[in-house]
C-alpha positions, 0 to 999 in steps of 0.5 A: 499499500503505497502513498504516491503523493509524498516527495520520496515517492511519486506514481512509480514508486509502487512499481519499483517496490513490486520489482524488488519483491519479484526479484526476491521471490515474492508476488505482490500487489500494489495498491495506492492511497487516496483522499477519503476512506483508506482503512475501509479500501485496504481492508476490502483489498485484504479481503479479496485475497490471501496475503502473508503481510501487508506493506505500508510504503508512506508517511505515519498516516499511511502506517496508521491506516494499514494497521488499522486495516491489518488488525481486522484481518490478523495480518502481519505489517511491514513499514517502508518509511517515506514521510515526514516524521516516520515516527512508527519506524523510528520508535521500532528502530527500522531502517531509514532507506526504503530499499534496506527496509524493503529487503529486511521485511522480505527476507526469509525469516521475517521477525515479528513485534507485537505493537499496540493499537488504540481504539480512538472515537470511531477509528484507530491510532497508532501514535497519539491523539490529543486535544488543544496545542498539538492539534493546533500546530498540525493544523497550522503547519503549512505542507510546503514547510514540511516539505523543506524542513521536515520534522523542524516545521512543526517545532518552528510553528509551536514556537509561534503558537505557544504564547497564545495557545488558548486554555480549554476546560474538560472533564477526564475519565481515566480508567474509572477516575473522573477529574476536571482540568484547565489545560493547554493540551490533553494527549493520549500517546500510544508512542512517545516521539514528537516528529522524530527524536530527540523530541518526546512528549513525555518519558517512559512512553512505549508503543508496546507496553500495553498502556496509553500514557495520558499527559496533561499540559496545563501551565498557567502562564506564558513562562510556563508554556515556554518551560513545557516547550523547553521540556519537550526539546530537553528531555526534562519535562515540566508542568505536566501530569502523567499517568498510564491508563487503559481507557480514557475520555476527554470531554471538553466544555466547548468544541475545540481542535483535536487530532488523532495520528496527525489528522486534525478535526473539531469537536468536543470528545476524545475517547481512547482504549488501548489493544495490547499487541494489536498488530504484528509488525516486521522488524 
């Protein structure tokens, strides 16, 4: 499953992957992602044949869609990272080169690693879902800036947005406990990287530990917001609350921007539940 719209892929990239697969003795079908319901389309394609695995060639959005579809079919996933962040591949220590990565996936004895998924609202998340500052940064980062600067683009936009990011009020229900907070961002993380190392949302987040990390950022001042940003950059988090949860609901008083694996929407509720070891990834 190839995303042909990325700078590192293009309309002929799927054919190149297929050629390598054939040389290694594999039969393959090449499908391309399109705007719309890719999870359903991928699931329907997987249902039409008998496949040993499905390979996601694209960015984290493509990887998340393929993992969600493959989870429903109990099919292993290989990852050829071609996007801006490639966070899942980085979390798992996979090769950055597409040729090396594809050969590793298609070797005669592929090794599998169980990875957690999260059920979020009416879909799935591999990385993180959040309400507040993270969604605003993603929403306001121009695609051209991402093309030229890569992961640094998100950080630059974050520096611009941090001083004016609004505080919102919400009620959080986490594993049976309920509490109200005022925050600039509430995050439910399955993976810890923020656009790639060394930046991380908070310490101790693992993509295969069977937990979600609920992280609440609630600095009361502009200086406090800068301390949060510096904490992410330096790896020494400040002014955050973090706890491990299996399920969580974030319900804001008013509609607000939220994101699921980088897809930004507007609403007032984010519900998430962990699916431990929900998918096998070829490593």
